[in-house]
C-alpha positions in Angstrom: 0.0 0.0 0.0 1.1 3.6 -0.6 1.7 6.4 2.0 -1.6 7.9 0.7 -3.5 4.7 1.5 -1.9 4.7 5.0 -3.0 8.3 5.6 -6.4 7.3 4.5 -6.9 4.3 6.9 -5.3 6.0 9.7 -7.3 9.3 9.2 -4.2 11.6 9.2 -2.4 13.7 6.5 0.4 12.5 4.2 2.7 14.8 6.1 1.9 12.9 9.3 2.8 9.6 7.6 6.2 11.1 6.6 6.9 12.2 10.1 6.2 8.7 11.4 8.6 7.2 8.9 11.4 9.7 10.1 10.7 9.6 13.8 9.9 6.0 14.6 12.5 3.4 13.9 9.8 0.7 14.3 7.7 2.0 11.5 7.4 -0.8 8.8 10.1 -0.6 6.2 8.9 -0.4 2.5 8.4 -4.0 1.1 8.2 -2.8 -2.7 8.0 0.2 -4.8 10.9 2.8 -5.2 12.6 5.4 -3.0 10.3 8.1 -4.2 7.1 5.8 -4.2 7.6 3.2 -1.6 5.0 0.5 -0.9 4.2 -0.9 2.4 2.9 -4.4 3.7 -0.7 -3.8 4.8 -0.8 -6.2 7.8 2.5 -4.8 9.1 1.1 -1.2 8.9 -2.1 -2.2 10.5 -0.3 -4.0 13.4 2.0 -0.8 13.9 -1.1 1.4 14.0 -2.9 -0.8 16.4 0.3 -0.9 18.7 0.1 2.9 18.8 -3.7 3.0 19.5 -4.7 4.3 16.1 -8.0 2.8 15.0 -8.7 2.7 11.3 -10.5 5.7 10.0 -11.5 4.0 6.8 -14.9 2.4 6.4 -15.1 -1.4 6.4 -15.9 -1.2 2.7 -12.9 0.9 2.0 -10.7 -1.4 4.0 -11.9 -4.3 1.9 -11.3 -2.4 -1.4 -7.8 -1.7 -0.3 -7.1 -5.3 0.6 -8.4 -6.5 -2.9 -6.4 -3.8 -4.6 -3.1 -4.9 -2.9 -3.6 -8.3 -4.5 -3.3 -6.8 -7.9 -5.4 -7.2 -11.0 -5.9 -10.8 -12.3 -5.8 -12.3 -8.8 -9.4 -13.5 -9.1 -9.8 -13.2 -5.3 -13.0 -11.3 -5.5 -14.7 -14.2 -7.4 -13.4 -16.6 -4.8 -14.8 -14.6 -2.0 -18.4 -14.5 -3.2 -19.4 -17.7 -1.5 -17.8 -16.6 1.7 -20.2 -13.5 2.0 -23.1 -15.9 2.2 -21.4 -18.0 4.8 -20.3 -15.0 6.8 -23.7 -13.6 6.7 -25.0 -16.5 8.9 -22.4 -15.9 11.7 -22.8 -13.5 14.6 -20.6 -10.4 14.9 -18.8 -12.2 17.8 -18.1 -15.4 15.7 -16.9 -13.2 12.8 -14.5 -11.4 15.2 -13.2 -14.7 16.5 -12.5 -16.1 13.0 -10.7 -12.9 11.9 -8.4 -13.3 15.0 -7.2 -16.9 14.0 -3.7 -17.4 12.5 -3.6 -17.4 8.7 -3.6 -21.1 8.2 -6.5 -21.8 10.4 -8.4 -18.7 9.2 -8.1 -19.9 5.5 -8.9 -23.5 6.4 -12.1 -22.4 8.1 -13.0 -20.0 5.2 -12.7 -22.7 2.7 -14.9 -25.0 4.7 -17.5 -22.4 5.2 -17.4 -21.3 1.5 -17.9 -25.0 0.5 -21.2 -25.0 2.1 -22.7 -22.7 -0.6 -25.7 -24.4 -2.4 -25.5 -25.1 -6.1 -27.7 -22.2 -6.8 -24.8 -19.9 -7.4 -23.8 -20.0 -11.1 -20.4 -21.7 -11.7 -20.0 -22.4 -8.0 -17.0 -24.6 -7.5 -14.8 -25.5 -4.6 -12.6 -22.6 -3.7 -9.1 -22.5 -2.5 -7.6 -19.6 -0.5 -3.8 -19.2 -0.6 -1.5 -17.5 1.9 -1.8 -14.1 0.0 -5.6 -14.1 0.5 -5.5 -13.9 4.3 -5.7 -10.1 4.4 -8.7 -10.0 1.9 -10.5 -12.8 3.9 -10.0 -10.8 7.2 -11.1 -7.5 5.5 -14.2 -9.4 4.1 -15.2 -10.7 7.5 -14.7 -7.2 9.1 -16.9 -5.6 6.3 -19.6 -8.2 6.9 -19.5 -7.7 10.6 -19.4 -3.9 10.6 -21.1 -2.8 7.3 -23.3 -5.9 6.4 -23.2 -8.7 3.8 -24.7 -6.6 1.1 -22.0 -3.9 1.4 -19.2 -6.6 1.1 -21.1 -8.2 -1.9 -21.2 -4.9 -3.6 -17.4 -4.2 -3.2 -16.6 -7.7 -4.6 -18.8 -7.1 -7.6 -17.3 -3.6 -8.1 -13.9 -5.2 -8.2 -14.8 -7.9 -10.6 -16.7 -5.5 -12.9 -13.7 -3.2 -13.0 -11.4 -5.9 -13.9 -13.7 -7.2 -16.6 -14.1 -3.7 -18.0 -17.9 -3.9 -17.6 -18.6 -0.2 -18.2 -22.0 1.5 -18.2 -23.4 -0.8 -15.5 -25.5 0.9 -12.8 -27.7 0.2 -9.9 -31.4 1.1 -9.6 -32.8 2.5 -6.3 -34.3 0.2 -3.9 -37.4 2.3 -3.6 -38.0 1.9 -7.3 -37.6 -1.9 -7.1 -40.0 -2.0 -4.1 -42.5 0.0 -6.1 -42.3 -2.3 -9.2 -42.7 -5.4 -6.9 -45.7 -3.8 -5.2 -47.4 -3.4 -8.7 -47.6 -7.1 -8.9 -50.8 -8.8 -7.8 -50.8 -10.3 -4.2 -50.0 -14.0 -4.3 -47.4 -13.8 -7.2 -45.2 -16.7 -6.0 -43.1 -17.5 -9.0 -41.1 -14.5 -10.3 -38.6 -14.3 -13.1 -36.0 -11.5 -13.9 -34.4 -12.3 -17.2 -31.8 -9.4 -16.6 -31.3 -9.9 -12.9 -28.1 -7.9 -12.4 -27.4 -7.6 -8.7 -30.8 -9.3 -7.9 -32.4 -6.4 -6.2 -35.7 -6.8 -8.1 -35.9 -10.4 -7.2 -35.1 -9.5 -3.6 -37.9 -7.0 -3.6 -40.2 -9.7 -5.0 -39.2 -12.0 -2.0 -40.1 -9.2 0.3 -43.5 -9.2 -1.2 -44.0 -12.9 -0.7 -42.5 -14.5 -3.8 -41.2 -18.0 -2.9 -39.7 -19.2 -6.3 -37.2 -16.9 -7.9 -35.6 -17.3 -11.4 -32.9 -15.0 -12.7 -30.5 -14.8 -15.7 -27.7 -12.4 -16.5 -25.0 -12.4 -19.2 -22.3 -11.5 -16.7 -21.0 -14.3 -14.5 -20.2 -11.8 -11.6 -23.8 -10.6 -11.7 -25.2 -14.1 -11.6 -23.1 -14.9 -8.5 -24.0 -11.7 -7.0 -27.7 -12.2 -7.4 -27.5 -15.8 -6.0 -25.5 -14.9 -3.0 -27.8 -11.9 -2.4 -30.9 -14.1 -2.5 -29.4 -16.6 -0.1 -28.9 -13.7 2.3 -32.2 -11.9 1.8 -34.6 -14.9 1.1 -33.0 -18.0 2.6 -36.3 -19.8 2.4 -37.1 -19.2 -1.2 -36.2 -21.6 -4.1 -33.9 -19.8 -6.3 -32.5 -20.7 -9.7 -29.9 -18.3 -11.2 -28.3 -18.8 -14.6 -25.7 -17.1 -16.7 -26.2 -16.4 -20.3 -27.9 -14.1 -22.8 -31.6 -14.2 -22.1 -32.7 -13.3 -25.7 -30.3 -15.5 -27.6 -30.0 -18.3 -25.1 -33.0 -18.4 -22.8 -32.0 -20.5 -19.6 -35.6 -21.0 -18.8 -37.3 -21.8 -22.1 -40.1 -24.0 -20.7 -40.7 -22.0 -17.6 -43.7 -19.9 -17.1 -44.2 -17.7 -14.0 -46.8 -15.6 -12.2 -44.9 -12.4 -12.7 -41.8 -10.9 -14.4 -39.8 -8.0 -13.0 -37.2 -6.7 -15.4 -35.0 -3.6 -15.9 -33.4 -4.6 -19.3 -30.5 -3.0 -21.2 -31.3 0.1 -23.0 -30.5 0.9 -26.7 -29.0 -2.5 -27.4 -28.3 -2.7 -31.2 -26.9 -6.1 -31.1 -29.6 -7.9 -29.4 -30.0 -10.6 -32.2 -32.4 -9.1 -34.6 -31.3 -11.0 -37.6 -31.0 -14.4 -36.0 -34.2 -14.2 -34.0 -36.3 -12.7 -36.7 -38.7 -15.8 -36.7 -38.7 -16.3 -32.9 -42.2 -17.6 -31.6 -41.9 -15.1 -28.8 -42.7 -12.2 -31.1 -46.5 -12.6 -30.8 -47.0 -8.9 -31.1 -44.7 -8.2 -34.1 -41.0 -8.6 -34.9 -39.2 -5.9 -32.7 -37.4 -3.4 -34.9 -33.6 -3.5 -35.0 -33.3 -0.4 -32.8 -36.1 -1.3 -30.4 -34.4 -3.9 -28.3 -36.7 -2.9 -25.4 -39.8 -4.3 -27.3 -37.9 -7.6 -27.7 -37.5 -7.8 -23.9 -41.2 -6.8 -23.3 -42.3 -9.8 -25.5 -39.8 -12.1 -23.9 -41.4 -11.3 -20.5 -44.8 -11.8 -21.8 -43.8 -15.2 -23.3 -42.8 -16.4 -19.8 -46.0 -15.5 -18.2 -48.9 -17.7 -17.2 -52.2 -16.5 -18.7 -53.3 -13.6 -16.5 -49.8 -13.1 -15.2 -48.2 -9.6 -14.9 -44.9 -8.2 -16.1 -43.5 -4.8 -14.7 -40.6 -3.4 -16.6 -38.5 -0.2 -16.4 -38.1 1.2 -19.9 -36.7 4.5 -21.4 -39.3 7.1 -22.5 -38.5 6.7 -26.3 -40.1 3.2 -26.3 -43.4 5.0 -25.7 -43.4 7.2 -28.9 -40.6 6.1 -31.4 -42.2 5.7 -34.8 -40.2 2.4 -35.3 -42.1 0.7 -32.6 -45.5 2.0 -33.4 -46.9 -1.3 -34.8 -45.7 -3.4 -32.0 -47.2 -0.9 -29.5 -50.5 -0.9 -31.4 -50.6 -4.8 -31.1 -49.8 -4.7 -27.5 -52.7 -2.3 -26.9 -55.1 -4.0 -29.3 -54.4 -7.3 -27.7 -55.0 -6.0 -24.2 -51.4 -6.7 -23.0 -50.6 -3.2 -22.0 -52.3 -2.2 -18.8 -50.5 0.9 -17.5 -47.6 3.2 -18.1 -46.2 5.3 -15.3 -43.7 8.1 -15.9 -40.9 8.7 -13.3 -39.1 11.9 -12.5 -35.7 12.5 -13.9 -32.9 11.4 -11.5 -35.0 8.6 -10.3 -32.6 6.1 -11.8 -29.7 5.9 -14.3 -29.5 7.4 -16.8 -30.1 10.4 -14.5 -31.0 12.9 -17.2 -33.9 10.8 -18.5 -37.3 10.4 -16.9 -37.8 6.6 -17.2 -41.2 4.8 -17.3 -42.6 1.7 -15.7 -44.7 -0.4 -18.0 -47.3 -2.9 -16.5 -48.3 -5.6 -18.8 -50.6 -8.7 -18.5 -50.6 -11.9 -20.7 -54.2 -12.1 -22.0 -56.2 -15.0 -20.8 -58.2 -17.1 -23.3 -61.8 -16.0 -23.1 -61.0 -13.3 -20.7 -62.8 -10.0 -20.6 -61.8 -7.3 -23.2 -59.5 -4.5 -21.7 -61.0 -1.3 -23.0 -58.7 1.2 -21.3 -55.0 1.7 -20.5 -54.0 3.5 -17.3 -51.6 6.4 -17.4 -50.0 7.9 -14.2 -47.7 10.9 -14.1 -45.2 10.2 -11.5 -43.1 13.2 -12.7 -45.6 15.5 -11.1 -44.4 14.0 -7.6 -41.2 15.8 -8.1 -42.6 19.0 -9.8 -45.4 19.6 -7.2 -43.5 18.1 -4.2 -40.6 20.7 -4.5 -42.5 23.2 -2.4 -44.5 20.7 -0.5 -47.8 22.2 -1.8 -50.7 21.0 -3.9 -50.4 21.2 -7.7 -52.1 23.8 -9.8 -55.2 21.6 -10.3 -55.6 21.3 -6.6 -54.0 17.7 -6.3 -52.1 17.3 -3.0 -48.6 15.9 -3.4 -45.8 15.1 -1.1 -42.5 17.0 -0.7 -39.4 15.9 -2.5 -37.0 13.6 -0.3 -34.6 10.6 -0.8 -33.7 5.2 -2.7 -32.6 -2.4 -6.7 -32.1 -4.2 -9.5 -29.5 -2.9 -11.7 -29.0 -2.5 -15.3 -26.5 -1.9 -18.1 -27.2 1.1 -20.3 -24.5 0.6 -22.7 -25.1 -1.0 -26.2 -24.1 -4.7 -25.9 -25.2 -8.2 -26.6 -26.6 -9.1 -23.2 -28.6 -8.5 -20.3 -25.9 -7.4 -18.1 -26.7 -5.4 -15.0 -25.9 -3.5 -12.0 -22.6 -2.4 -10.5 -20.6 -0.5 -8.1 -22.3 3.0 -8.3 -24.1 3.6 -5.1 -27.7 4.2 -5.2 -29.9 6.4 -3.4 -27.9 9.3 -2.5 -26.8 10.1 -5.8 -29.1 8.6 -8.3 -32.3 9.1 -6.5 -31.7 11.7 -3.8 -34.5 14.0 -5.0 -37.2 11.4 -5.1 -39.5 10.7 -2.2 -40.1 7.1 -3.0 -42.7 6.6 -0.4 -44.8 9.5 -1.7 -44.3 8.5 -5.3 -45.2 4.9 -4.5 -48.5 6.0 -2.7 -49.4 8.2 -5.7 -48.9 5.3 -8.1 -50.2 2.4 -6.1 -53.4 4.3 -5.2 -54.3 4.9 -8.9 -53.3 1.3 -9.9 -55.4 -0.2 -7.1 -58.6 1.9 -8.1 -58.1 1.1 -11.7 -57.7 -2.7 -11.4 -60.6 -2.9 -8.8 -63.1 -1.3 -11.2 -61.5 -0.4 -14.7 -65.0 0.3 -16.2 -65.9 3.1 -13.6 -62.4 4.4 -12.8 -62.6 8.2 -12.9 -58.9 9.0 -12.7 -57.5 12.2 -11.1 -56.9 15.3 -13.1 -53.3 16.0 -13.6 -52.2 12.7 -12.0 -53.9 9.8 -13.7 -56.3 8.9 -16.6 -57.7 5.8 -18.1 -57.6 6.3 -21.8 -59.8 4.2 -24.1 -58.0 1.9 -26.4 -59.7 3.3 -29.4 -58.1 6.8 -28.6 -54.7 5.3 -28.5 -54.7 3.6 -31.8 -54.1 6.6 -33.9 -51.2 7.4 -36.4 -48.5 7.6 -33.7 -49.7 5.3 -30.9 -48.0 7.4 -28.3 -48.2 6.1 -24.8 -46.3 8.8 -23.0 -48.2 9.5 -19.8 -47.8 13.3 -20.0 -49.6 13.3 -23.3 -52.7 11.8 -21.7 -52.6 12.9 -18.0 -52.1 16.5 -18.2 -55.0 18.6 -16.7 -57.5 20.3 -19.0 -59.3 23.5 -18.6 -62.4 21.5 -17.6 -60.5 20.1 -14.6 -59.6 23.3 -13.0 -61.9 25.3 -10.6 -61.2 29.0 -11.2 -62.3 30.0 -7.7 -60.2 27.4 -6.1 -57.2 28.3 -8.2 -57.5 32.0 -7.4 -57.6 31.2 -3.8 -54.4 29.0 -4.2 -52.7 31.8 -6.0 -53.5 34.2 -3.2 -52.2 31.8 -0.6 -49.0 31.2 -2.6 -48.5 35.0 -2.9 -48.8 35.4 0.9 -46.5 32.5 1.7 -44.0 33.8 -0.9 -44.1 37.3 0.6 -43.5 35.8 4.1 -40.6 33.8 2.6 -39.0 36.7 0.8 -39.1 38.6 4.1 -37.4 35.7 5.9 -34.8 35.6 3.2 -34.1 39.3 3.4 -33.7 38.9 7.2 -31.3 35.9 6.7 -29.2 37.8 4.1 -28.9 41.0 6.1 -25.2 42.3 6.0 -23.3 43.4 9.1 -20.8 41.9 11.4 -18.5 40.2 8.9 -15.0 41.5 9.4 -11.7 40.5 7.8 -9.4 38.4 10.1 -6.4 40.5 9.2 -3.8 40.7 6.5 -3.9 37.0 6.1 -6.2 34.1 6.9 -6.1 32.6 10.5 -4.2 29.5 11.0 -5.0 26.8 13.7 -4.1 23.5 14.9 -6.6 20.8 13.8 -7.6 17.3 14.9 -9.3 14.6 13.0 -12.8 13.3 14.1 -11.1 10.0 14.9 -8.7 12.0 17.3 -11.7 13.7 18.9 -13.6 10.4 19.3 -10.6 8.7 20.9 -10.4 11.6 23.4 -14.1 11.4 24.2 -15.1 14.8 22.7 -17.6 13.2 20.5 -19.1 9.8 19.4 -19.3 8.6 15.8 -22.5 6.6 15.2 -23.2 5.4 11.6 -26.3 3.8 10.3 -25.7 0.5 8.6 -26.0 0.5 4.8 -28.5 -1.7 2.9 -27.8 -5.3 3.4 -26.5 -5.3 7.1 -27.1 -8.8 8.3 -30.3 -9.3 10.2 -32.9 -11.8 10.8 -34.6 -13.2 7.7 -37.8 -11.7 8.9 -36.3 -8.2 9.3 -35.9 -7.2 5.6 -38.9 -4.8 5.7 -38.9 -3.2 9.2 -42.0 -1.7 10.5 -41.3 1.8 12.0 -43.6 4.0 13.9 -41.2 7.0 13.6 -40.0 9.0 10.6 -36.6 8.3 9.2 -34.0 11.1 8.6 -32.6 10.8 5.2 -29.5 12.2 3.4 -31.7 14.5 1.4 -33.2 15.9 4.7 -29.7 16.8 5.8 -29.2 19.0 2.8 -32.7 20.5 2.5 -33.2 21.2 6.3 -36.6 19.5 6.1 -37.9 17.5 9.0 -37.4 13.7 8.7 -39.3 12.5 5.6 -38.2 8.8 5.1 -40.0 5.6 5.9 -39.3 2.0 6.3 -37.6 1.7 2.8 -35.0 4.1 4.0 -34.1 2.3 7.1 -32.4 -1.0 7.5 -33.6 -3.5 10.1 -30.3 -3.4 11.9 -29.7 0.3 11.6 -32.3 1.9 14.0 -30.4 4.8 15.4 -32.5 7.5 17.2 -31.5 11.0 16.5 -31.2 13.5 19.3 -31.3 17.3 19.1 -27.8 18.7 18.9 -26.5 15.7 16.9 -24.3 16.7 13.9 -25.5 14.9 10.8 -23.1 14.3 7.9 -24.1 12.8 4.4 -22.1 9.8 3.7 -22.3 10.0 -0.2 -22.7 12.9 -2.5 -22.4 13.9 -6.1 -19.1 15.5 -7.0 -19.4 19.2 -7.4 -22.8 19.4 -5.7 -23.6 22.6 -3.9 -26.0 20.9 -1.5 -25.2 21.2 2.2 -23.4 18.2 3.6 -23.9 18.7 7.3 -26.5 20.2 9.7 -27.4 20.0 13.3 -30.5 18.1 14.4 -33.1 20.2 16.1 -36.3 19.4 18.1 -38.2 18.4 14.9 -35.6 15.7 14.3 -35.4 14.4 17.9 -36.6 10.8 18.1 -36.4 10.2 14.4 -34.5 7.1 13.2 -31.2 7.5 11.3 -31.5 6.6 7.7 -29.0 5.1 5.2 -26.1 7.0 4.0 -26.0 9.4 7.0 -23.3 9.6 9.6 -24.2 10.9 13.1 -21.6 12.6 15.3 -22.8 13.2 18.9 -20.5 15.8 20.5 -20.0 16.4 24.2 -21.6 19.9 24.5 -19.1 20.8 27.3 -16.3 20.5 24.8 -17.7 20.9 21.3 -20.3 23.3 19.9 -22.5 21.5 17.5 -22.9 24.3 14.9 -19.1 24.9 15.1 -18.5 21.2 14.3 -21.1 21.0 11.5 -19.7 24.2 9.8 -16.1 23.1 9.6 -16.9 19.5 8.9 -19.1 20.6 5.9 -16.5 22.8 4.2 -15.8 21.9 0.7 -12.0 21.3 1.1 -12.6 19.3 4.3 -15.1 17.0 2.5 -12.9 16.7 -0.5 -9.8 15.6 1.6 -11.9 13.0 3.5 -13.6 11.5 0.5 -13.0 8.9 -2.1 -14.5 8.5 -5.6 -15.0 10.9 -8.6 -18.6 11.2 -9.8 -19.9 10.0 -6.5 -17.9 10.7 -3.4 -18.0 8.7 -0.2 -17.1 10.6 3.0 -15.1 8.9 5.7 -16.1 10.9 8.8 -13.0 9.9 10.8 -10.8 11.8 8.4 -12.6 15.1 8.6 -10.7 17.8 10.5 -11.7 20.3 13.1 -9.9 23.4 14.5 -8.9 23.2 18.1 -10.5 26.3 19.6 -11.8 27.3 23.1 -15.5 26.6 23.6 -16.4 30.2 23.7 -14.9 31.0 20.5 -16.4 27.8 19.0 -19.7 29.3 19.9 -19.0 32.5 18.1 -18.1 30.4 14.9 -21.2 28.2 15.5 -23.6 31.1 15.6 -22.1 32.3 12.3 -22.4 28.9 10.7 -26.1 28.5 11.8 -26.8 31.8 10.1 -25.1 30.7 6.9 -27.2 27.5 6.9 -30.4 29.4 7.6 -29.5 31.6 4.5 -29.0 28.6 2.3 -32.4 27.0 3.6 -34.2 30.3 3.0 -32.9 30.6 -0.6 -34.1 27.1 -1.4 -37.5 27.6 0.1 -37.9 31.0 -1.6 -36.9 29.5 -5.1 -39.3 26.6 -4.7 -42.3 28.8 -3.7 -41.5 31.3 -6.6 -41.4 28.5 -9.2 -44.6 27.0 -7.9 -46.3 30.4 -7.9 -45.1 31.1 -11.5 -46.3 27.7 -12.7 -49.7 28.1 -11.0 -50.2 31.6 -12.5 -49.1 30.4 -16.0 -51.5 27.4 -15.9 -54.4 29.6 -14.7 -53.9 32.1 -17.5 -53.4 29.7 -20.2 -56.3 27.6 -19.2 -58.7 30.5 -18.9 -59.2 30.0 -15.2 -57.6 33.5 -14.3 -57.9 37.0 -15.7 -55.1 39.4 -16.0 -55.0 41.9 -13.1 -56.2 45.4 -13.7 -52.8 47.2 -14.0 -52.1 50.4 -15.7 -51.9 49.9 -19.4 -53.9 46.8 -19.4 -56.9 46.6 -21.7 -59.6 47.0 -18.9 -58.0 50.0 -17.2 -60.1 53.1 -17.7 -58.9 55.4 -20.3 -57.5 52.6 -22.4 -59.2 51.3 -25.5 -60.9 47.9 -24.7 -59.4 45.4 -27.0 -62.5 43.2 -26.7 -64.5 45.8 -28.7 -62.1 45.9 -31.5 
């Protein structure tokens, strides 16, 4: 390992590592590298650090990454460790600690025996052998499972394998989206297939909804192993069958029919097998065009369904309107296979710049009732309307924006490859309140399926459109085209009252912004910036000045019945940290083993963020947050108020350069809280800085609230004027002002 990696795991600067090398004769000598770029033995460095009382500041996942990286490319150790994750997930933290403390030979022998217990459901599962060089990686894996959970360890191994295999363009899908897709399936769907299973999150979500037989296929062996191990952890009682191969060209389950299909297939795949599959019997609704691979996946899913079975698929918006797919879309509608299309807000899942869609399909039953309508739901409105936490222009109430499993490849390619190393939630779906969006969608779907003939819809949110109206020259099934509110849906008097309320709230918020942005009191520190001694959060924690509490990420080992915890308190999410909103999350944002109550005065730090984001990374919990449960991707620091001022701590911890120096990653950065640095100042001076940082935070929050209200007010006024529900005000120069010619008489 390099000196930079030593500084990372120790939570110190590179200069400190250089000082250790010069001042301590017992510091480990370089084992490789050059004089200018020495490399050190990881176990030796860790032993030296432990001997001097330095606990690692790196996260367990980062330590596992380091151990894998030290073995070099091509070692294949990540693939050999997959079965050990499943075995380790069944051990208690105490048992894992005892295993990790064993000498190398006994540790590796026990690891081989445990890994050999893996059932044959894992693709290409073969007896594994761990060599002496693997001991460090095995210990790091056990530590990661013990501290961060089996799913975190599984993701790191898959990340390593995908990187070595150059499997670019592979992304994860938010867990909230996977759960929404699984909940769109009818109750009692027991046999579920995902023909492009990726990391297995869609199948895991189906298991949470009661599915007991799970079938999956993926073109990448690493993803097949990942799915199999994940299901062994998340659904140990389910029967699983995971296969490796290209589902369209080499279907591993040609004779299997299931109750339901969940799938998030590759997008824009030009090499999906158009020519060789031209006469395939699966194309019951027409041969998919060469550039419409998604319609091949749709028909593949329908071919695997029992009559009456449902398929829920995540698709790009172009599938809904591209002219090349018009004929297949028309046949899907005419045959009664397309039941609903739901639009999602942009940034709900990769690719982040596109608002994806959920298609709900059903295989027609012989002699079944004709399906005269298709449901369209505008999920994009959840983000638009929810930004200010107010009803939409049509009077529809929506929830405010907040924060987060399957996975999928977006690159053109021959296969159904899937998910990867990119973390979810925080980056890809941080602006989506999955609980509110799911409630919006599921409410409409339940009403539609219960009584499709009398379903009235909800203006601006959902409509059931007659099949005959859809079968025009374009056969466009984009929800926004069919759901948007019409003038007949708007009550002019109600809209005028809403505009009045918005103006009053906006005026109040502008006054608050003016107060928060008032100048005064900001003075230069002198001819040059102040300099001060600093300490890391790890140093402060060792000295008892604060406690670092971290919510476990998804996948922390728990009981098999604890996958969907019931919570009677709100969950504080990473998005709440940035927006300053009260806790807005629910059970989907909280892992069963990560229930950490928040107390007023706690300092909250986002664990993951987008590079270059201007969102606040820290804030101090207040009385509104007290008692809430800590969500995923949030670190909690609990300072001793007699030694540290909370806002002083939050202000310095959230500084851009501090976050950058304590983070890893490029597009997405992972913050290691132990490496963040804080000036050592007297408590009285801390409080002065704390008051200033609180003022800055309130300014940022006031700007955001004002911008949201202004945008909502402008959109509502535009809607009212263009729909004929509002008249222009009588202002000087308007046509109705006395003394001005009335244009209506012209």
